[in-house]
C-alpha positions as a Markdown table, in Angstrom:
| # | Residue | x | y | z |
|---|---|---|---|---|
| 1 | Unk | 14.9 | -3.0 | -4.0 |
| 2 | Unk | 14.3 | -6.4 | -3.4 |
| 3 | Unk | 10.8 | -6.7 | -0.5 |
| 4 | Unk | 11.7 | -8.6 | 2.8 |
| 5 | Unk | 8.6 | -10.4 | 2.7 |
| 6 | Unk | 6.8 | -13.2 | 1.5 |
| 7 | Unk | 4.6 | -11.5 | -0.2 |
| 8 | Unk | 5.2 | -10.6 | -3.5 |
| 9 | Unk | 5.6 | -7.3 | -4.6 |
| 10 | Unk | 2.7 | -6.5 | -7.3 |
| 11 | Unk | 4.9 | -3.7 | -9.2 |
| 12 | Unk | 8.7 | -2.5 | -8.9 |
| 13 | Unk | 9.1 | -0.8 | -5.1 |
| 14 | Unk | 11.4 | 0.9 | -3.0 |
| 15 | Unk | 11.2 | 0.3 | 0.7 |
| 16 | Unk | 12.2 | 3.2 | 2.6 |
| 17 | Unk | 11.0 | 2.1 | 6.1 |
| 18 | Unk | 12.6 | 0.0 | 8.7 |
| 19 | Unk | 9.5 | -1.2 | 11.2 |
| 20 | Unk | 5.6 | -0.8 | 11.1 |
| 21 | Unk | 3.9 | 2.5 | 10.3 |
| 22 | Unk | 0.8 | 3.7 | 11.5 |
| 23 | Unk | -0.7 | 5.1 | 8.4 |
| 24 | Unk | -4.3 | 7.2 | 8.9 |
| 25 | Unk | -6.9 | 7.4 | 6.1 |
| 26 | Unk | -7.3 | 11.4 | 5.1 |
| 27 | Unk | -11.4 | 11.3 | 5.0 |
| 28 | Unk | -11.8 | 9.1 | 8.3 |
| 29 | Unk | -9.4 | 9.9 | 10.3 |
| 30 | Unk | -8.8 | 5.4 | 11.1 |
| 31 | Unk | -5.5 | 4.5 | 10.9 |
| 32 | Unk | -4.0 | 0.9 | 11.0 |
| 33 | Unk | -0.2 | -0.6 | 10.8 |
| 34 | Unk | 1.4 | -1.3 | 8.0 |
| 35 | Unk | 4.5 | -3.7 | 7.3 |
| 36 | Unk | 7.5 | -1.4 | 5.5 |
| 37 | Unk | 6.2 | -3.7 | 1.9 |
| 38 | Unk | 2.9 | -2.6 | 2.7 |
| 39 | Unk | 3.7 | 0.9 | 2.7 |
| 40 | Unk | 5.3 | 0.7 | -0.3 |
| 41 | Unk | 2.5 | -0.3 | -2.1 |
| 42 | Unk | 0.2 | 2.0 | -0.3 |
| 43 | Unk | 1.8 | 5.0 | -1.2 |
| 44 | Unk | 2.4 | 3.7 | -5.1 |
| 45 | Unk | -0.7 | 3.2 | -4.7 |
| 46 | Unk | -1.8 | 7.5 | -4.0 |
| 47 | Unk | 1.1 | 8.4 | -6.5 |
| 48 | Unk | -0.1 | 6.3 | -9.5 |
| 49 | Unk | -3.9 | 8.2 | -8.6 |
| 50 | Unk | -2.8 | 11.4 | -8.3 |
| 51 | Unk | -0.8 | 11.4 | -11.5 |
| 52 | Unk | -3.6 | 9.0 | -13.8 |
| 53 | Unk | -1.4 | 6.0 | -13.8 |
| 54 | Unk | -4.9 | 3.2 | -13.6 |
| 55 | Unk | -3.4 | 0.8 | -14.2 |
| 56 | Unk | -0.6 | 0.8 | -12.0 |
| 57 | Unk | -3.0 | 1.7 | -9.4 |
| 58 | Unk | -5.0 | -0.6 | -9.8 |
| 59 | Unk | -2.6 | -3.6 | -9.5 |
| 60 | Unk | -1.9 | -2.2 | -5.9 |
| 61 | Unk | -5.3 | -2.0 | -4.8 |
| 62 | Unk | -5.5 | -5.7 | -6.2 |
| 63 | Unk | -3.5 | -7.0 | -3.5 |
| 64 | Unk | -4.3 | -4.9 | -0.7 |
| 65 | Unk | -7.6 | -6.4 | -1.2 |
| 66 | Unk | -6.1 | -9.9 | -1.7 |
| 67 | Unk | -2.7 | -9.7 | 0.7 |
| 68 | Unk | -4.2 | -7.1 | 4.1 |
| 69 | Unk | -8.6 | -6.9 | 3.3 |
| 70 | Unk | -8.4 | -5.1 | 6.7 |
| 71 | Unk | -6.2 | -2.6 | 5.9 |
| 72 | Unk | -7.6 | -2.2 | 2.8 |
| 73 | Unk | -10.8 | -1.4 | 4.3 |
| 74 | Unk | -9.9 | 1.1 | 6.4 |
| 75 | Unk | -7.1 | 3.2 | 4.3 |
| 76 | Unk | -8.3 | 2.7 | 0.3 |
| 77 | Unk | -12.6 | 1.8 | 0.1 |
């Protein structure tokens, strides 16, 4: 699926949401609002972590650090 944002996807993603989504850090309880594109990348990062796909996970983390640094600090740091 082609991203509706101007930020290039770090890898192929499927965007399911139509509006921004609140995502909560399961450990700290803090939450942030993410664009549909960022939610798709976040979901891929978490899935890659579970599957041991560390190359994909690192690509996603690098993308988040560059494009969503505040959200990265809340959700993924």
